N, C-alpha and C positions, 0 to 999 in steps of 0.2 A: 380155353379160348377167352372167357370173360375174366376181367380183373376181379380181385377179391374185394375191392372197395371202390366206391363211386368217386370219380374225379370231379373237381369243381368246374372244369371247363372241357368241352369236347376237343379231342385231338383232330377230328375231322368234322368240319361244318358241311352244310348241305352241298355247296358248290365245289368242294375240294375232292380231288381224285384219290379215292381209296384204291389200293392195289386190287386187281381182279381176284386173286386168290383169297385175300382177306375179305373181300366183298362176298364171295361164295361161302366162306366159313362162317361169317357172322349171320348171313342170310339163312344158312342151314340151321344154325343154332336157334335163331328165333322161330323159324318155321317148325322145328321139332317141338318147341315148347307150345306154340300156338295151335298146332294141328289137332292135338288130342281134344283140347277144350273147344276148338272150332267146330268139331263135328257133333258135339253133345247136343246142340240145339236141333239140327235137322233130324237126328236119330230119334230124339224124344218126341218131336212133333209127328214124324211119320209113323212111329210105333204106336203112339197114342191114338192116331186116326185109324189104326188097324187096317191098312191097305196093302199089306203083304210086303215080302222082301224086295220085290222089284221096285216098289215105290221108294223104299228106304235107300236102295242102291242108287236110284236116280237123284234123290235129294242130296245124298253125299257127293255124288259126282258134280251136280250143278252148283252146289255150294262152293266146292273147291275151285271150279272154273271161274265163277263170278267173283269170289274173293281174290283170286290171283289176278284177274284182269283189272278189277277196280283198284287193287293195291298199286299196280303199275300206273293207272291213270292218276291216282293221287300223287305219285312221285313225278310223273312226266308233266302233268298239267296240260289240258287241251282247252285253249281259250280261257274262259273263266271257270272251267270245271277242273278241280284238283288243286291241292295245296302247293305243289311243287316242293314237297318235303316227304320225309319217311313217315308216313302215316298208314300202316297196314290196316286193312279191313278184316273183320271177322264176324261170324254169325252172332246176332244179338240174343243172349240168353234171356233178357228181360222181355223179349217178344214171344216167348213160348206160350203163355196163356192165350194171347190173341190168336196165334196161329192154330193152336189146337181147336179152339172154338170155331174158327173159320172153316177148318177142314172137316170137323165132325158135323157141324150144322149145314154147311153149304157145299163142301167138296173142294177139289183142287181149283176149279174155275173161280170160285169165290175168293179163295186165298190169293190167286193170281191178281185179280182185280183190286183187292184191298191193298196188297203190297205196292202195286203201281200207284194207288191213291196216296199212300204214305210217302212214296218217293216224290210225287208232285209237291206235296206239302214242304218237303225239305228243300226243293229247288226254289219255291216261293220264299221261304224263310231266308235262304241264301241271298236272293236278289234284294230283299227289303229288310236286311238285318239291322240297318241303322234306324229304321222306324220301329221295328218290333222289339228293339232292345228294352223298351219301357214295359212291355208285357212279358217278355222272356226274362224275368228278373231272377236273382238268386233265390228269392222266396218261392216262386212258382216252380223253378227247376228242381230245387232241393226237396220241396214237398212232393213233387211227382216221383222223384227217385225213391223217397221213403215209402210212398204208396206202392210203387212197383215191387218192393220187398214183400208186401202183403199178397199181391196177385201171384208172385212167383212162389210164395210159401204155399198157397193153395195147390199149385201144381206139384210141389215137393210132397205134400201130404198124400195126394192121390197116387203119385208115383211110388211112394214107399208102401202104401196100402196094397197096390197091385203087385209089387215085388215080393211082399211077404205072404201072399196067399198060398203059393206053392211050397215055399221053404221059409217059414217065418223066422226061425232062429238063425239060419245061415245068412239070409238076406239082411236081417237087422245087424248082425255082427259085421258083415262086409261094409254096409253103409257107415257103421260106427268107426271101423278101421280107417276108411277113406277120409272121414271127417276129422278124426283125431290127428292123422299124419299131416293133412293140409293145414289144420289149425295150429299145430305145433310149430310149423315152419313160418306161418304167417305172423305169429306172435314174437318171432325173433327180431332182434335189432338189425340184423344183416339184411341189406337190400337184396343181395344175391339169393339168400335163402327164401325170402318172401317171393321173389320172382319165380323160383322153381316150385313153390308150394303146390299150385294146382296140379301140375304134371306129376309131381312126386306122390300126391294123394291118389291120383287115378291109377298110377302104375302099381303102387302097393295095394290098392283096393282090388285091382284085377288079379294080382297074385293071391290075395286072400280068397277071392271068389273062386279061382282055380283050385286052391287047396280044399275048399269046402264043397267043391263039385257043382257049382252053379254057374260056371263060365261056359257058355255054348260057343264053340269054335267052328260050327258048321259053315257059317258064312265065309270064314277065312279059308278053310280047306277047299271049298268049292270055287273060290274066286280065282280067275286067271292072273298071271303075273302082269301081262300087258294087254290092253284092249279098251273097248268102249262099254258103257253100261247097256242094259237092255233097253227096251222101248220107252221113249219119253211119254209122260202122261198126256201130252198135248197141250196146246195153248187155247184158252177160251176166256172170253170176258162175260161174266155173269152179273146182271143187275137185278137179281131177284130180291125177294123180301129179306133173305139172309144177308145179302150184301148191305142193304140199307140199315138193317138192325145193327150191323157191326161197323158201319162207317165212322161214327163218332169215336169209337175206341181206336181205330187205325189212324184217324186224324191226330189224336193225341199221341199215338205211337210215332207218327212222323215228326211231331214237335219234339218229342223226347229224344229221338235219334239226332235231330238238329242240335238240341241243347248239349247232348253228349259229345258230338263232334266239335262244338264250340269250345267246351271245357278241355277236351283232350288236345286240341290244337294249341290252345294257350299254354297248357302244361308242357307240351312238346317244345314250344318256343323257348320256354324258360331254361330248358336243359340243353338245347341244341345250338345256342349261340354262346360265343366266348364272352362277349361284352353285354352288359345290361342294356336292354333296349325296350322301347315301348312296344306293346302288343301290336303286331301287324294284322289288322282286321281284314285286310284284303286277302291275306292268306287264310284267315278263318272263313271268310266267305267262300273261297275256293274249296276248302275242306268240306264245308257243309254241302256245297254243290256236288262234290265228289261222292259224298255219302248218298245224295239223292240219285246220282247216276248209278251207283252200285245197287241201290234198291230197285231202280227201274229195271236193271238187268236181272236182278233176283226175281222180280215179279214175272217178267217175260219168260224166265227159265222155269218158273213154277216151284221156286224154293223159298226159304225163309228170309226175313229181312236181315240186313247187315248194319254194323256200326263200326266206328273207328276203334281199333284195339288199343286200350289205354296201357297195355303192358309194354308198349314201345317206350314209354317215358322212363321207367326204371331200367329198361334194357340200354337206353342211351346213356343213362347215368353210370351203369356198370361198365359198359364197353368203351365209353367216351367216343362213340362213333355216331355221327348223324348224317353221313354222306348218302346222297341219293342212290349211289351204286348199290348200297346194301338193300335199299328198298326194291330196286329192280330184281335183285337176287331173291328176295322173299317172294315176290309175285311169281317169278318164273318157277321156283321150286314148288309152290302150291299148285301151279298149273301142271307141272310134271307129275305130281302125286295123283292128280285127278285121273290120269291115264294109266295108273298102276293099280288096278283093282285089288290086288293082294294087299297092298299097303293101306288103301282106304278101307278095306274090309277089316283089317286089324283095328283101325281107329273107330270104325262104326259098330264093332262088336262089343263095345264096353258094356258090361252088365248093368241092368237097371239099378240095383242097389248102389253100385259105384257112382253112377250119375246122381243118385239121390244125395249121397254124402257130399259130392262136389257142389251140388246146387244149394245145399244148406249153407256152405261157406259163402257162395255168391249172394245168397239172400241177406246174410248178415252184413256183407260188405256194401251192398246197395243201400241198406238203411243207414249205415255209418257215413257213407259218402254223402247221402242226401242231408243228413243232420249237420254234417260238417259244412256243407255248402251254404246252408241257411245261417248257421251261427257265425261263421268266419266272414261272411260278406254282408250281413245285415246288422246295422247298428240300432235299428228301430225295434223296440221291444214289442210293439204292436204286430209287426210282420213276423217276428219269431213266434209269437203266440198263434198267429194264423197257421203256421206250419204244423204246430201241435194239434190244434183243433181239427184241421182238415185231414190229418193223418187218421185220427180216430173216427171222423165221419166216414172216411173210406173204409176203414176196418169194419165199422158197423154194417155198412151196406154189403161189403164183400162177403162177410160171414153170415148175412141175413139175420141180424139180431132184431130187426123190426118186422112186423107183419104188414106187408105193403099191399095197397089196393091194386087191382088188376087194371093197368092203364094201357093195355094192348101189348103186342109182342115186342115192338120196338121200345116202348116205354119201360116195359119190364126188364129188358136187356140192359138198358141204361142204368136203371136203379140198382140192379144186381152187380154192376161193375164198380169196383172201388176206384179204378183209375178215372172213370168219367165223373162219378159223384164227387170224389175228393178233389180232382183237378178243376172241375167247374166251380166248386166251392172256393178254392184258392183264388182263382181268377176273379170271381165275384167279390171276394173280400178285399183283394188288392184294388180293384176298381172303386170300391166303396171308400177306401182310404184316400185314393187319389181325388175323388170328387168332393170329399168333405174337408180335405186339407186346404190351406190358403192357396188360391189359384196362382199359377205362374203368369207373369206379365210377358207379353210377346211383342217383339219389334221385327218388322220386315222391310227390307229395302234392296236395292241393287248392291252387289258386292263391289264397293268402290270407296276410295278415300273421301269422295264428295258426300258420302252418307254420314260423315263424322258429326256435323252439327245436329242432325236429327237423332243420331245415336246418343249424343251427350244429353239432349233434351229428354230422351227416354230414360236414361240412367238417373237423371235428376228427379223425374216423376217417381221412379221406382224407390229411390232412397227416401223421398219425402213421404210416400205412403207407408214406409216402414218406420218413419219417425226418427231417422238417423241424422246425426249432426253434419256440419259442413266438412270436417276432416274426412269422414267416411264417404261423403259424396265425392270429394275430390279424388280420393283413392280409387273409388269405383270408376270414375271417369277416366283416370289415367290408365287403369287396367283395360277398360274397354277400348280406348284409343290404341294402345300398343298391340292388343290382340287383333284389332281391325287392320293395322298396318302390316301385320304378318300374313294376313289372308288376302288383302286387296292389292291390286297393281298400283304402282305410283306414277307410271308414265302415260296413263290414259286419262282422258277427261270426258265427263258426261255433258259438258257444257254445249257442245255442238250437236244439236238435235237432228241436223241434216244427215249426219253419218249414222247409218244403222250398224251397230256392232254385230260381229259375226255370231257371237254367243254371249248373251247377257246372263251372267251368273247372279244368283240370289243369295242374300244373307238373311238368316233368321236368328234372332237372339232371344233366348228364354231366360228370364230372371226370376229367381226364387230365393227363399231365405229359410234358415234354420236357426232360430234364436237371433243372435246378433251377427251371424255369419251369412254372407251372400254367396249364392252360386249363380254364375253367368255361363250360359251354354251358347256357343257360337256355332251355327250350322251353315256351311257353305263350301265353296271350293278352296283349294289351297295348293301349295307347292308340293314337290315330291318329298322334300325333307320333312322330318317329324319334329314339331316344336318341342315336344316333351324330351326327345333325345338331345336336341340342341341345348336346352336348359340344363340337362344332366351333365353334358360335357363342360359347360361353363362352371357348374358347381364342382366338378372334379378338378378343374384347373384352379378354381378358387381365385379368379382374377377379375377385378373390376376394371382393369385397363383394357376394355374390350374394343374391338374394331367398331367403326361407325355403324355397320350393318347389324351389329350385335347389341346395340344399345337398348332396343325394344325388349330383347330377351333378358338383359340385366335388370331392367325396370320390372318386368313381369316376375322375375325371380325375387325381387325385393318386396313387391307389393302383395304377393299372393301366398296363401298357405300351400296350395297345390295347383298344378297344371296338368291336365290330362288331354292328350291329343289322339283321337281315334280316327284312323284313315280307312275309309271304305272306298270301293270303286265308285268314283264320281262324286263323293261327298266326304268332307272333313268335318269333324265335330271336336271343338276345343272347349273343354270345361275348366273354368277357373274358380277357385274358392278364395274369397276375400274376407279377412277378419278386420275388425276395427283397428285403426293405428294405435 
């Protein structure tokens, strides 16, 4: 079904009609690969809580239903919720430590409440993404991902220790086989082999477990072919001491899932479009909101949190298909599997040593992805150093290398959690850099061409404070003028104060510098077209004989080092970088 090599451009974009048979085929292929790893998280969490087979069965059923429904919502988009693209959801393996702690300490009611709290965080981040972009930086997100590898590693160690108590040699060998097979494929250059690596490792690991006699198939033989699970655990909201102790961790978890959805959506856009385009942050907002809705459903259903499945990115590269029809097929197939207990029993009966071997690979991948996020997106050596320092701060607290004073149950829980100590340390250090760096200058006015004289005066003050000469001032003024003309209407006047405009849009300009280079950030409303895309089209045609309405774009192209246009719901942000002439 899949091609042997990735194509440069998709044959089917999101809005194009993929034949129904092909939609079902590609959907089945992706669901097959995703289903085994999808159920690892709920099975590990439910088993670690030691609440019996009925609870495991419910968690598996609820996870499949929630993931199937939320995948369809991501594809369909309901209002501002959903990306309107193929972004399947799956259970978040990095949430395992949080969920086990919530279940063991507080029970299902505490887990329900905390997952709902994390979902609310994601919905808030989605709504105010354009503001939070200064705090949800590559340094913070990459550092948190690196720290997650520590917290997940502690679960892996406990899981392996538990698995080796009864059959130490057999369990260790099974985990080793799973890890070696998955790692061998991950290290290949072929995108196709890397894509199949997790499933191949789990399948071979299960075969090894069966051969060594540690694969318990009782749940499979007892399961019906078609039907519903047993009794649900019930829905309850618990605000006891266990809830408040764990709230900070789940608040961080909500931010982590939002960051992950942000990155996965941007990655999906890069491979799902034929032409180079600026990132559509309105779609990113919808994706984060879709993840929030998915976790709201997960909390109400009493199961584990979900995240966007990043495996869709290599899958689109391999198949060259990004059509929404394929996304609908994936969601419907996962829903169907939920009502086939025999199939879900096969997936949920994966032996503990196999899960351990799989999670070792996930733990390493999390650390590498986090480190890559920091190094590739941060030019500041100070911020890269923050990532390394905070990683080891988190490791020190997670593995209790310090003798800590007793600061109460809530305080002790915070200090023993690497994700809270390391994450808070990263945010504190970023804020310290922001506060000690030269402050940005701010200009605010109504978004209109009549604001141009005041804007020019602001640009002159900014250039004079930086000690720049007249040619640099003139260049900055020209860039500011052309950027304002692209954002502000030309046919309205603010001179008649007797007429009350229906909607007064605001313009905020933030000016900062890095050495001799100036950065101007224009925040306001704009047109539907993306300035970054328009300039790219002019560059591709390489023509200075532009139409009259394109003169501003030509000037911006000539005067700036870079132009970035981020479009959010209700807000446009244009960032221009200007070097001395």
